[in-house]
N, CA, C and O of each residue as an XYZ file, in Angstrom:
644
protein
N       2.191      6.819    136.198
C       3.012      7.887    136.736
C       4.372      7.357    137.134
O       4.548      6.163    137.374
N       5.314      8.247    137.199
C       6.694      7.862    137.397
C       7.234      8.359    138.723
O       8.427      8.647    138.821
N       6.422      8.469    139.722
C       6.880      9.033    140.979
C       7.906      8.140    141.653
O       7.668      6.949    141.858
N       9.038      8.716    141.993
C      10.071      8.080    142.812
C      10.623      6.790    142.188
O      11.070      5.898    142.910
N      10.595      6.690    140.876
C      11.179      5.535    140.203
C      12.598      5.901    139.799
O      12.811      6.552    138.776
N      13.562      5.485    140.599
C      14.922      5.971    140.427
C      15.796      5.052    139.585
O      16.801      5.516    139.047
N      15.466      3.787    139.446
C      16.302      2.879    138.669
C      15.427      1.821    138.020
O      14.261      1.651    138.376
N      16.007      1.119    137.071
C      15.298      0.094    136.327
C      15.220     -1.176    137.176
O      16.247     -1.683    137.627
N      14.022     -1.685    137.394
C      13.838     -2.880    138.217
C      14.056     -4.164    137.425
O      14.073     -5.251    138.001
N      14.221     -4.049    136.117
C      14.539     -5.174    135.236
C      13.507     -6.293    135.299
O      13.830     -7.435    134.971
N      12.289     -6.004    135.706
C      11.226     -7.002    135.740
C      11.456     -8.096    136.764
O      10.977     -9.216    136.588
N      12.190     -7.789    137.846
C      12.523     -8.785    138.860
C      12.238     -8.246    140.250
O      12.168     -7.036    140.462
N      12.075     -9.161    141.190
C      11.939     -8.770    142.588
C      13.309     -8.323    143.110
O      14.324     -8.529    142.445
N      13.338     -7.727    144.271
C      14.561     -7.129    144.808
C      15.686     -8.143    144.971
O      16.812     -7.875    144.550
N      15.417     -9.283    145.563
C      16.469    -10.272    145.802
C      16.994    -10.869    144.505
O      18.194    -11.102    144.359
N      16.097    -11.112    143.573
C      16.510    -11.644    142.276
C      17.378    -10.632    141.532
O      18.382    -10.995    140.920
N      16.987     -9.371    141.589
C      17.748     -8.311    140.922
C      19.128     -8.153    141.563
O      20.119     -7.982    140.852
N      19.206     -8.208    142.881
C      20.490     -8.080    143.571
C      21.414     -9.242    143.206
O      22.609     -9.042    142.988
N      20.864    -10.451    143.139
C      21.666    -11.610    142.753
C      22.151    -11.486    141.314
O      23.308    -11.784    141.019
N      21.278    -11.051    140.428
C      21.632    -10.874    139.024
C      22.782     -9.884    138.875
O      23.755    -10.160    138.173
N      22.674     -8.742    139.529
C      23.703     -7.715    139.402
C      25.015     -8.152    140.056
O      26.092     -7.845    139.546
N      24.932     -8.860    141.173
C      26.151     -9.352    141.819
C      26.848    -10.373    140.926
O      28.067    -10.323    140.767
N      26.089    -11.298    140.343
C      26.677    -12.303    139.458
C      27.273    -11.670    138.205
O      28.335    -12.084    137.741
N      26.598    -10.679    137.666
C      27.130     -9.998    136.485
C      28.398     -9.219    136.826
O      29.312     -9.140    136.005
N      28.463     -8.647    138.020
C      29.653     -7.921    138.441
C      30.835     -8.879    138.593
O      31.953     -8.559    138.187
N      30.591    -10.048    139.174
C      31.645    -11.048    139.311
C      32.128    -11.489    137.927
O      33.331    -11.632    137.710
N      31.206    -11.704    136.997
C      31.600    -12.084    135.633
C      32.406    -10.979    134.967
O      33.366    -11.254    134.247
N      32.017     -9.728    135.204
C      32.746     -8.601    134.638
C      34.161     -8.536    135.210
O      35.107     -8.236    134.481
N      34.314     -8.808    136.484
C      35.632     -8.793    137.104
C      36.501     -9.919    136.548
O      37.678     -9.703    136.258
N      35.939    -11.109    136.397
C      36.711    -12.246    135.881
C      37.070    -12.087    134.416
O      38.224    -12.285    134.037
N      36.097    -11.730    133.587
C      36.283    -11.751    132.135
C      36.627    -10.391    131.539
O      37.038    -10.318    130.381
N      36.470     -9.329    132.293
C      36.779     -7.946    131.879
C      35.831     -7.406    130.811
O      35.851     -6.211    130.516
N      34.999     -8.276    130.226
C      34.049     -7.845    129.197
C      32.954     -8.886    129.094
O      33.234    -10.077    128.959
N      31.683     -8.434    129.157
C      30.572     -9.372    129.028
C      29.561     -8.822    128.043
O      29.463     -7.612    127.836
N      28.814     -9.727    127.445
C      27.788     -9.375    126.476
C      26.432     -9.513    127.162
O      26.134    -10.559    127.739
N      25.609     -8.466    127.103
C      24.315     -8.476    127.788
C      23.386     -7.489    127.097
O      23.738     -6.905    126.072
N      22.200     -7.308    127.663
C      21.274     -6.326    127.097
C      21.645     -4.936    127.592
O      22.340     -4.787    128.597
N      21.184     -3.940    126.890
C      21.516     -2.561    127.229
C      20.950     -2.168    128.591
O      21.619     -1.480    129.362
N      19.725     -2.597    128.896
C      19.112     -2.247    130.181
C      19.894     -2.852    131.347
O      20.119     -2.191    132.360
N      20.306     -4.113    131.196
C      21.093     -4.751    132.255
C      22.463     -4.104    132.382
O      22.973     -3.961    133.493
N      23.062     -3.713    131.275
C      24.383     -3.085    131.317
C      24.325     -1.742    132.036
O      25.223     -1.414    132.811
N      23.282     -0.971    131.786
C      23.149      0.317    132.464
C      22.913      0.131    133.957
O      23.441      0.891    134.769
N      22.122     -0.879    134.323
C      21.903     -1.167    135.737
C      23.194     -1.687    136.377
O      23.496     -1.366    137.526
N      23.945     -2.486    135.631
C      25.198     -3.034    136.147
C      26.222     -1.936    136.380
O      26.962     -1.980    137.363
N      26.275     -0.960    135.497
C      27.225      0.135    135.664
C      26.969      0.882    136.962
O      27.909      1.215    137.684
N      25.701      1.148    137.265
C      25.345      1.847    138.495
C      25.699      1.003    139.720
O      26.061      1.546    140.763
N      25.596     -0.311    139.597
C      25.869     -1.219    140.709
C      27.373     -1.459    140.892
O      27.866     -1.479    142.020
N      28.095     -1.641    139.789
C      29.486     -2.086    139.861
C      30.483     -0.953    140.092
O      31.474     -1.154    140.795
N      30.256      0.209    139.533
C      31.266      1.263    139.622
C      31.551      1.708    141.051
O      32.719      1.937    141.365
N      30.569      1.846    141.937
C      30.914      2.167    143.329
C      31.724      1.061    144.009
O      32.580      1.346    144.847
N      31.459     -0.193    143.653
C      32.232     -1.292    144.228
C      33.663     -1.271    143.712
O      34.603     -1.520    144.467
N      33.829     -0.976    142.429
C      35.171     -0.885    141.854
C      35.917      0.301    142.471
O      37.124      0.228    142.699
N      35.209      1.372    142.733
C      35.821      2.550    143.341
C      36.338      2.239    144.744
O      37.349      2.800    145.168
N      35.659      1.356    145.464
C      36.103      0.951    146.802
C      37.453      0.257    146.744
O      38.221      0.311    147.705
N      37.746     -0.389    145.636
C      38.982     -1.169    145.523
C      40.219     -0.280    145.471
O      41.330     -0.781    145.650
N      40.069      1.006    145.236
C      41.218      1.900    145.198
C      41.941      1.931    146.539
O      43.170      1.977    146.591
N      41.172      1.906    147.617
C      41.767      1.912    148.954
C      41.604      0.519    149.555
O      40.502      0.111    149.924
N      42.700     -0.191    149.646
C      42.669     -1.583    150.101
C      42.771     -1.633    151.621
O      43.864     -1.588    152.186
N      41.623     -1.727    152.266
C      41.610     -1.952    153.707
C      40.515     -2.960    154.028
O      39.709     -3.310    153.166
N      40.491     -3.415    155.251
C      39.575     -4.491    155.631
C      38.116     -4.056    155.506
O      37.266     -4.852    155.106
N      37.825     -2.825    155.839
C      36.443     -2.348    155.766
C      35.918     -2.386    154.337
O      34.795     -2.830    154.098
N      36.728     -1.923    153.387
C      36.306     -1.933    151.994
C      36.181     -3.352    151.454
O      35.254     -3.655    150.702
N      37.111     -4.220    151.835
C      37.023     -5.612    151.389
C      35.752     -6.269    151.906
O      35.082     -6.987    151.163
N      35.416     -6.038    153.148
C      34.210     -6.646    153.720
C      32.951     -6.080    153.088
O      31.988     -6.808    152.847
N      32.960     -4.782    152.819
C      31.779     -4.174    152.202
C      31.554     -4.726    150.795
O      30.423     -5.047    150.430
N      32.622     -4.837    150.004
C      32.488     -5.364    148.648
C      32.121     -6.843    148.695
O      31.322     -7.310    147.883
N      32.703     -7.589    149.647
C      32.378     -9.005    149.758
C      30.919     -9.210    150.150
O      30.302    -10.194    149.741
N      30.364     -8.297    150.933
C      28.953     -8.430    151.309
C      28.037     -8.312    150.097
O      26.929     -8.848    150.101
N      28.491     -7.615    149.065
C      27.702     -7.499    147.837
C      27.955     -8.663    146.889
O      27.013     -9.198    146.305
N      29.224     -9.065    146.728
C      29.579    -10.015    145.668
C      29.619    -11.467    146.127
O      29.292    -12.354    145.338
N      30.003    -11.744    147.360
C      30.056    -13.103    147.905
C      30.957    -14.031    147.088
O      30.604    -15.186    146.851
N      32.111    -13.535    146.659
C      33.029    -14.352    145.865
C      34.461    -13.931    146.198
O      34.886    -12.827    145.856
N      35.205    -14.823    146.870
C      36.553    -14.480    147.330
C      37.513    -14.240    146.169
O      38.327    -13.317    146.216
N      37.423    -15.060    145.134
C      38.339    -14.911    143.998
C      38.129    -13.570    143.299
O      39.091    -12.918    142.891
N      36.876    -13.166    143.165
C      36.582    -11.875    142.536
C      37.145    -10.732    143.371
O      37.643     -9.749    142.824
N      37.067    -10.856    144.689
C      37.601     -9.811    145.568
C      39.118     -9.724    145.417
O      39.674     -8.626    145.392
N      39.798    -10.880    145.316
C      41.250    -10.876    145.137
C      41.637    -10.178    143.839
O      42.558     -9.361    143.819
N      40.938    -10.498    142.766
C      41.243     -9.878    141.473
C      40.935     -8.383    141.511
O      41.708     -7.571    141.003
N      39.803     -8.027    142.116
C      39.381     -6.625    142.160
C      40.367     -5.777    142.960
O      40.777     -4.710    142.504
N      40.744     -6.236    144.128
C      41.629     -5.436    144.980
C      43.101     -5.579    144.588
O      43.934     -4.805    145.057
N      43.431     -6.538    143.751
C      44.812     -6.704    143.320
C      45.056     -6.122    141.948
O      45.561     -5.008    141.812
N      44.694     -6.885    140.931
C      45.003     -6.537    139.542
C      44.243     -5.306    139.059
O      44.832     -4.410    138.456
N      42.946     -5.258    139.319
C      42.122     -4.161    138.799
C      42.423     -2.860    139.535
O      42.436     -1.792    138.922
N      42.666     -2.939    140.845
C      42.950     -1.731    141.624
C      44.214     -1.028    141.138
O      44.292      0.199    141.182
N      45.203     -1.791    140.676
C      46.432     -1.182    140.153
C      46.156     -0.381    138.889
O      46.694      0.710    138.702
N      45.312     -0.937    138.024
C      45.050     -0.266    136.742
C      44.184      0.971    136.895
O      44.337      1.924    136.131
N      43.274      0.980    137.871
C      42.352      2.106    138.001
C      42.811      3.121    139.031
O      42.062      4.042    139.354
N      44.018      2.979    139.554
C      44.471      3.820    140.657
C      44.419      5.311    140.321
O      44.084      6.121    141.186
N      44.739      5.681    139.098
C      44.790      7.102    138.732
C      43.519      7.591    138.050
O      43.399      8.779    137.750
N      42.583      6.705    137.806
C      41.360      7.086    137.095
C      40.341      7.632    138.092
O      40.068      6.975    139.097
N      39.769      8.816    137.847
C      38.831      9.404    138.820
C      37.419      8.839    138.766
O      36.598      9.182    139.616
N      37.117      8.007    137.823
C      35.775      7.424    137.703
C      35.592      6.896    136.305
O      36.520      6.942    135.497
N      34.409      6.393    136.004
C      34.142      5.887    134.665
C      34.944      4.640    134.359
O      35.704      4.608    133.391
N      34.780      3.618    135.173
C      35.581      2.408    135.046
C      35.038      1.440    134.000
O      35.741      0.513    133.599
N      33.810      1.637    133.557
C      33.210      0.728    132.585
C      32.829      1.488    131.321
O      32.619      2.701    131.337
N      32.748      0.744    130.237
C      32.354      1.303    128.938
C      31.282      0.399    128.352
O      31.392     -0.826    128.415
N      30.240      1.006    127.779
C      29.167      0.252    127.136
C      29.274      0.473    125.635
O      29.249      1.610    125.163
N      29.395     -0.630    124.882
C      29.472     -0.578    123.425
C      28.262     -1.304    122.850
O      28.123     -2.514    123.033
N      27.401     -0.593    122.169
C      26.187     -1.200    121.618
C      26.534     -2.092    120.431
O      27.387     -1.756    119.610
N      25.851     -3.243    120.358
C      26.156     -4.201    119.291
C      24.963     -4.518    118.407
O      25.062     -5.394    117.548
N      23.851     -3.842    118.585
C      22.695     -4.105    117.735
C      21.594     -4.798    118.512
O      21.586     -4.789    119.743
N      20.659     -5.400    117.780
C      19.508     -6.040    118.408
C      19.630     -7.557    118.329
O      20.201     -8.100    117.383
N      19.087     -8.225    119.333
C      19.097     -9.688    119.393
C      18.033    -10.225    118.446
O      16.972     -9.620    118.297
N      18.307    -11.347    117.812
C      17.385    -11.885    116.820
C      16.065    -12.364    117.425
O      15.007    -12.127    116.842
N      16.103    -13.025    118.569
C      14.897    -13.629    119.121
C      13.836    -12.641    119.525
O      12.683    -12.766    119.112
N      14.207    -11.651    120.334
C      13.204    -10.727    120.867
C      13.480     -9.272    120.526
O      12.788     -8.378    121.013
N      14.489     -9.025    119.691
C      14.829     -7.678    119.224
C      15.271     -6.766    120.367
O      15.126     -5.547    120.278
N      15.807     -7.350    121.438
C      16.315     -6.548    122.547
C      17.660     -5.943    122.153
O      18.451     -6.574    121.452
N      17.910     -4.722    122.605
C      19.182     -4.076    122.315
C      20.282     -4.768    123.114
O      20.172     -4.914    124.331
N      21.334     -5.191    122.432
C      22.433     -5.858    123.111
C      23.671     -4.975    123.086
O      23.779     -4.053    122.278
N      24.598     -5.275    123.982
C      25.805     -4.473    124.075
C      26.885     -5.256    124.803
O      26.625     -6.292    125.415
N      28.096     -4.736    124.723
C      29.202     -5.197    125.549
C      29.366     -4.190    126.659
O      29.259     -2.985    126.430
N      29.623     -4.668    127.860
C      30.074     -3.788    128.927
C      31.440     -4.302    129.332
O      31.616     -5.498    129.561
N      32.405     -3.404    129.420
C      33.775     -3.818    129.667
C      34.451     -2.841    130.611
O      34.017     -1.700    130.770
N      35.518     -3.309    131.230
C      36.353     -2.436    132.038
C      37.231     -1.623    131.095
O      37.855     -2.177    130.189
N      37.280     -0.330    131.304
C      37.908      0.586    130.353
C      39.389      0.300    130.167
O      39.876      0.339    129.037
N      40.113      0.017    131.224
C      41.563     -0.127    131.135
C      42.012     -1.470    130.581
O      43.212     -1.734    130.508
N      41.071     -2.323    130.191
C      41.445     -3.651    129.716
C      41.206     -3.858    128.229
O      41.505     -4.942    127.729
N      40.694     -2.901    127.510
C      40.507     -3.050    126.072
C      41.761     -2.544    125.384
O      41.919     -1.341    125.172
N      42.653     -3.459    125.036
C      43.954     -3.100    124.478
C      43.828     -2.406    123.122
O      44.610     -1.508    122.812
N      42.855     -2.813    122.322
C      42.695     -2.202    120.994
C      42.343     -0.723    121.117
O      42.894      0.106    120.393
N      41.435     -0.388    122.022
C      41.053      1.012    122.173
C      42.160      1.824    122.842
O      42.307      3.013    122.557
N      42.933      1.207    123.720
C      44.044      1.909    124.349
C      45.113      2.257    123.323
O      45.689      3.343    123.384
N      45.392      1.349    122.373
C      46.373      1.625    121.328
C      45.895      2.750    120.423
O      46.673      3.633    120.059
N      44.599      2.720    120.056
C      44.055      3.773    119.201
C      44.117      5.123    119.885
O      44.386      6.132    119.232
N      43.873      5.163    121.186
C      43.899      6.427    121.920
C      45.316      6.989    121.957
O      45.496      8.202    121.849
N      46.325      6.131    122.109
C      47.706      6.603    122.153
C      48.162      7.079    120.779
O      48.881      8.074    120.684
N      47.759      6.389    119.714
C      48.177      6.763    118.369
C      47.482      8.035    117.892
O      48.087      8.826    117.168
N      46.239      8.245    118.278
C      45.490      9.375    117.755
C      45.859     10.689    118.429
O      45.497     11.756    117.932
N      46.576     10.633    119.555
C      46.960     11.884    120.205
C      47.957     12.610    119.327
O      48.985     12.054    118.941
N      47.649     13.832    119.022
C      48.512     14.635    118.177
C      48.107     16.082    118.345
O      47.629     16.490    119.403
N      48.302     16.851    117.292
C      47.892     18.242    117.359
C      46.376     18.344    117.313
O      45.726     17.718    116.475
N      45.831     19.121    118.200
C      44.395     19.349    118.184
C      44.091     20.779    117.759
O      42.928     21.176    117.690
N      45.124     21.544    117.477
C      44.944     22.929    117.105
C      44.693     23.029    115.610
O      45.330     22.338    114.815
N      43.770     23.883    115.239
C      43.472     24.060    113.820
C      44.040     25.371    113.325
O      44.131     26.349    114.067
N      44.411     25.374    112.085
C      44.990     26.561    111.484
C      44.067     27.048    110.384
O      43.276     26.278    109.839
N      44.169     28.321    110.062
C      43.334     28.864    108.996
C      43.941     28.585    107.631
O      43.247     28.626    106.614
N      45.222     28.304    107.611
C      45.857     27.981    106.337
C      45.367     26.627    105.855
O      44.864     25.821    106.638
N      45.519     26.382    104.555
C      45.024     25.129    103.983
C      45.727     23.945    104.603
O      45.065     23.033    105.100
N      47.045     23.928    104.589
C      47.786     22.872    105.281
C      49.223     23.317    105.453
O      49.789     24.003    104.602
N      49.786     22.922    106.550
C      51.189     23.279    106.805
C      52.125     22.510    105.888
O      53.148     23.053    105.470
N      51.806     21.263    105.563
C      52.664     20.456    104.704
C      52.751     21.056    103.294
O      53.825     21.062    102.692
N      51.647     21.551    102.772
C      51.645     22.136    101.432
C      52.409     23.456    101.424
O      53.055     23.798    100.433
N      52.335     24.196    102.529
C      53.032     25.472    102.596
C      54.546     25.262    102.738
O      55.332     26.049    102.211
N      54.952     24.209    103.444
C      56.383     23.975    103.660
C      57.053     23.298    102.468
O      58.247     23.503    102.251
N      56.331     22.507    101.696
C      56.926     21.745    100.596
C      57.569     22.645     99.542
O      58.709     22.375     99.166
N      56.913     23.702     99.036
C      57.578     24.549     98.042
C      58.769     25.302     98.617
O      59.728     25.576     97.896
N      58.726     25.639     99.897
C      59.827     26.380    100.497
C      61.083     25.522    100.551
O      62.187     26.040    100.382
N      60.939     24.232    100.781
C      62.109     23.361    100.826
C      62.619     23.040     99.430
O      63.816     22.808     99.260
N      61.753     23.019     98.430
C      62.177     22.712     97.075
C      62.839     23.917     96.411
O      63.767     23.747     95.621
N      62.386     25.111     96.713
C      62.899     26.309     96.050
C      64.391     26.522     96.292
O      65.097     26.800     95.322
N      64.922     26.414     97.498
C      66.370     26.606     97.668
C      67.185     25.533     96.954
O      68.284     25.813     96.475
N      66.676     24.335     96.878
C      67.408     23.278     96.186
C      67.536     23.593     94.705
O      68.569     23.299     94.102
N      66.505     24.190     94.102
C      66.546     24.524     92.682
C      67.498     25.683     92.428
O      68.194     25.698     91.412
N      67.537     26.638     93.320
C      68.408     27.802     93.104
C      69.876     27.420     93.279
O      70.754     28.017     92.657
N      70.141     26.424     94.129
C      71.526     26.030     94.337
C      72.073     25.229     93.144
O      73.252     25.347     92.808
N      71.236     24.432     92.517
C      71.703     23.592     91.421
C      72.191     24.427     90.226
O      73.277     24.148     89.719
N      71.450     25.428     89.757
C      71.987     26.198     88.622
C      73.238     26.964     88.979
O      74.092     27.169     88.116
N      73.378     27.394     90.223
C      74.563     28.145     90.620
C      75.787     27.238     90.609
O      76.892     27.705     90.332
N      75.618     25.974     90.899
C      76.744     25.048     90.927
C      77.210     24.722     89.516
O      78.379     24.377     89.340
N      76.358     24.813     88.510
C      76.741     24.503     87.130
C      77.424     25.659     86.539
O      77.831     25.608     85.378
């Protein structure tokens, strides 16, 4: 039965799981992208996003609360400095999970978990792909405009001769 099972225990005791998630969060803050299993990435997202959200408001209470979870001064400096600037306008969803297939040894699903504002390739694609999102019933606007621009040019040429 599944009564009151709210999160994945990852096959570990409470203290081991807390240490694992704290260490993975510190690695995510330092490296901006880590490779792990899908189950750990989903558990990490639930653990890390509230801590990252605390970094938006830089005060002593938030710093102490995040430090009580992570126990790493350098990670706190990076989180409240560099990362807080990038996520200031984002209302949530600070991490992205990208599935990468199965691991050879045990066939576990693997993935990348990364901070959203730090993947430069995806940020460039998002800026380039923004365009018209409206659809028209006509076949294409370019095909409709091309003959109209060519027709006046043809009528002017015979008149000039």
